[in-house]
C-alpha positions as CSV (number, residue, x, y, z in Angstrom):
1,M,-83.0,-63.8,29.7
2,N,-85.7,-62.2,27.7
3,I,-85.5,-58.9,29.6
4,L,-81.8,-58.8,29.1
5,Q,-82.3,-59.0,25.3
6,I,-84.9,-56.3,25.4
7,V,-82.6,-54.0,27.4
8,F,-79.7,-54.7,24.9
9,I,-82.0,-53.9,21.9
10,M,-83.1,-50.7,23.6
11,L,-79.5,-49.7,24.2
12,M,-78.6,-50.4,20.6
13,V,-81.6,-48.3,19.3
14,L,-80.6,-45.5,21.6
15,F,-77.0,-45.7,20.4
16,A,-78.1,-45.7,16.7
17,A,-80.4,-42.7,17.3
18,L,-77.4,-40.9,19.0
19,V,-75.1,-41.6,16.0
20,W,-77.8,-40.6,13.5
21,F,-78.3,-37.3,15.4
22,F,-74.6,-36.3,15.2
23,V,-74.2,-37.4,11.6
24,N,-77.4,-35.5,10.6
25,R,-76.2,-32.4,12.5
26,A,-72.8,-32.5,10.8
27,S,-74.5,-32.9,7.4
28,V,-76.7,-29.9,8.0
29,R,-73.8,-27.8,9.1
30,A,-71.8,-28.8,6.0
31,N,-74.7,-28.0,3.7
32,E,-74.9,-24.6,5.3
33,K,-71.2,-23.9,4.9
34,I,-71.5,-25.0,1.2
35,R,-74.4,-22.6,0.7
36,L,-72.5,-19.7,2.3
37,L,-69.4,-20.5,0.2
38,Q,-71.5,-20.5,-3.0
39,E,-72.9,-17.1,-2.0
40,I,-69.4,-15.7,-1.5
41,L,-68.4,-17.2,-4.9
42,E,-71.3,-15.5,-6.6
43,Q,-70.4,-12.1,-5.0
44,Q,-66.8,-12.5,-6.1
45,R,-67.9,-13.2,-9.7
46,I,-70.0,-10.0,-9.6
47,Q,-67.1,-8.0,-8.3
48,T,-64.7,-9.5,-10.9
49,A,-67.1,-8.7,-13.7
50,L,-67.4,-5.1,-12.3
51,L,-63.6,-4.7,-12.1
52,Q,-63.2,-6.0,-15.6
53,T,-65.6,-3.4,-16.9
54,L,-63.9,-0.7,-15.0
55,A,-60.3,-1.8,-15.6
56,P,-60.0,-1.1,-19.4
57,A,-61.3,2.5,-18.9
58,T,-58.5,3.3,-16.4
59,A,-55.7,0.9,-17.3
60,F,-53.9,3.2,-19.7
61,S,-55.0,6.6,-18.5
62,T,-51.8,7.2,-16.4
63,P,-48.3,6.1,-17.5
64,L,-46.9,3.2,-15.6
65,E,-44.0,4.1,-13.3
66,P,-41.0,1.8,-12.9
67,E,-40.6,0.1,-9.6
68,T,-37.4,2.1,-8.9
69,A,-39.4,5.4,-9.1
70,M,-41.8,4.4,-6.4
71,H,-42.3,6.8,-3.5
72,Q,-39.6,6.5,-0.9
73,P,-40.4,7.8,2.6
74,D,-38.3,10.8,3.5
75,D,-37.8,9.7,7.1
76,P,-36.0,6.4,7.7
77,V,-37.6,4.0,10.2
78,P,-36.2,4.9,13.6
79,E,-34.4,2.2,15.5
80,L,-36.2,0.7,18.4
81,D,-34.6,1.3,21.8
82,A,-35.8,1.0,25.4
83,F,-38.1,4.1,25.1
84,N,-40.0,3.4,21.8
85,V,-40.4,-0.4,21.9
86,I,-43.7,-1.7,20.7
87,P,-45.1,-3.9,23.5
88,E,-46.4,-7.4,22.6
89,R,-50.0,-8.3,23.4
């Protein structure tokens, strides 16, 4: 009976170590993702600040065109037939 208890305790310790390993691994990966997201956020803040410094200088240099005066392509889009079908991948 004593050996059975020792084997059971050893299995429980092994199971606890296995659970701890996977929880610790998930925590480390989550922390790495958080660090990467914070770096991306900082880069976006820098880019936003740069755009805000550049935008006032060029915002009113050219007159705004109404949406109806946007460039329209000269050639209409050709209809797809059996010879110019775009194949799916």
